[in-house]
N, C-alpha and C positions, 0 to 999 in steps of 0.2 A: 663485563657489562652486566648490569642488573637486569634480572628477568622482569618483564611487565607483570603487574598484578592483574588478575582476572577481573573484568568489569563486574562479575557476580560478587566478588569479595569486596570491591570498592563501594558498592551500594546494596544494602540489605533488601531493597525493594526491586532489584534488577530483574529477578526471575518473574515476579508478578507483572512487571511492566512489559517484559518481552512477550509474555503470554497474552496480556491485554492487547498489545499491538498486533499480534498475530490474529486474534479474534476479530478485532475491528477491521483490519485490512482484508480479512478473508470474506467478510460478509457485506461490506459497504458497497453500494452500487457502482462506485468508481474505483478502479483498481489502483490508481495513482493520484496522489494529492500533494499539495504543498504541506510543509511541516506544521504550520499553524492550523491548517484544516484537520490534519491527523490529531494534533493536540486537542482540538475541540472535540473531535469524535471520541477519542480515547479517554481523556481526563476532564472534559468539559472546561478547558482553560486554554484558549487560543494563544495566550502569552507564553505558553510552555513549548513553543515550536522548537527552540534551540535545544531544549532538554531531549525532546523526541528525536531530533536530528542526530544527536550524539548516540542514542540507543540504536537507531537504524544503521549508523556508520559502524558501530562497534559489533554489530551482529549480521555480517554479510551472509551467514548461513541461512538467514530468514528473510532479510530485507535487501532491496537494491535502490540506489539513487539513480535518477535519470542523468543524462549527459550534462545537463546544466547544474546538477547537484542542488536543485531547489525543490525536488519532489521525490517521494519515496513510494515504493510498492512492495508487495509481498512476492517473493520469488515464485511460490507455487502458482499464483494467479498469472504471472508472466508467461507461464507455459500453456495457458489455455487459449482457445480461439479469441482473436481480437474483436471480432465483429458482433458485439452484443449491444443492442440499443437499450440504454438504461430506462428510457421513458416508455418504450413499447414492450420491454421485457421479452425480447426475442432476438434470435440470431439473424444476421443479415447475410445475404449472398454477396459475393464479390461485386456483382453488378449493382446491387442495391447500395452497397457502401460507396462505390465509385460515383454514383449519381447524386450523393448527398452534397449539400453546400458545406463550406468550411465551418460555419456555425453549427450545423446539424452534426457534423463529425465529432464535435466536442461532446456530444451525448452518447458516443460509442465507446465502450470500454471492453474489458474482458469479463467473462462470467464470474459472478460471486460464487464462492464455495457454498455447498449445501451439505447437510449431514450425510447424504448418500454419495457425495463426490469422492472418488478415489484417485 
């Protein structure tokens, strides 16, 4: 059975793209987005959503897909507290989060990474 070729060898831009994906996903206010939205954030081209989906799928050491396999996130941010209100730029208590409407809960994400975050 032939051994699979490394995605890094198949695409000379792969390492640069993985690093760009990590950077964008680490700092964007929402921790999880659809592939086309990440494509726009990373490469300013929404039509490249399928390209970025492939990168996210081939690098599970950095990226995760949601259960619907329509959205991706950075593994590191998935480990951070969930209740960060992106518009208010603050953490929410469980009680505050529970009292939000469904629409308002869409504005809650996980903390963006900062230079001091370890």
